[in-house]
N, C-alpha and C positions, 0 to 999 in steps of 0.2 A: 402748728405742726410735728411731726413727730422727730421729722431730722433735725429740727431746727430746736427740739428739746434734748435729744441725743446728742447733737453736738456742743450745747451748753452743758450738760452733763461733763464731757470727758473735756470739755473747756475749764471748766474749774478744775477738775481732777489735776490738769496737768501744771494751772497756775498755783494750787498748794506744794504740786514737788518741789521737794529741794535741787533736785537736779533730774536734765532728759536729757536723750540721746534723741537724733532725727535719724531715720530712713529712708531716700529717695532714688526713685528712679525713672526712666518717660519709657514710653512703651506707645505705641500703635495699637488704637480701637481698629475698627472694620470697615468706616471710611479711610484709611491710612491718616488719621491724624493725630501725632504726636499728644499725648496725655504725661502731666508731670503727677505722681501721685506723690505721699507725702506718710509716714508714718514715725509715730513718737514712740519712746518706750521712756517709762517712768514708773516709778515706787509709788503705788495707788496705797493711801495711807491707811483708809477704809478695808483692805483686801489684805495690806500687808504685805503684799509679792508685788515684783517688776512685771508692768502690762505690754502689752504691745495696743494701739489705737492707731485709726487709719484715722489721717488731719483732714487731709482733701484731695482732690485732684485734677487740675486742670489745665485748658484748653496753650499751649505750648502756641503761638501763631506766628513767632518767629522766629528764625536762628535757636538753635539747642543750645548754644554759648555758657558759659560758667557762669559766667556775667548774667546773661539775662534769668537762667534760671535761678541764682541769687536773689535776682529783684525781685521774682513773685514770691521767692521762700519769705523775706524781710518784709516785703510788703503785708502780706498775712500776720505775720509776728507781728507785727506795728500793729493792725488794725484790732487783731485778737489780745493787745497786752502783753504779748510772752517775753520777756527777758531775754535775748542771747546769754545776760552772762548765768543763766541754766542750763547753757545745752555743755555739755562738757562732750560729747562725741556726734559724728558727722558718716554717716555709711551709705557710699554707694557702691556699683557695680565697679567702680576705677575706671571708665571710658572716660579719657582729656574733657569733652565738654564736661560732664559732670563736675572736675574734677579745677575746669577752668583751665586747664595746662593753655586753650588755643583761648584767650579773655576770658 
């Protein structure tokens, strides 16, 4: 499947990168369901420049607290063997739920 092959190629590039940054936000789709969208930025060794790649978009079935959003992100990182130690920055829109201000 093309999507799986592209994901694999992106993950290989992400895993060899020395550092990466994450950017995430939540959005509502046309059915008013909340979706968590996560992108990453890193130095692509083969291109010699910083790139942005879409990592995933997952439905948020529960309350959108910082704790819940982190658990979704952490599960993805664990499943893909991406070490948190390489994450040097996280950007959001600053909403309280995204920052974990209220859990």
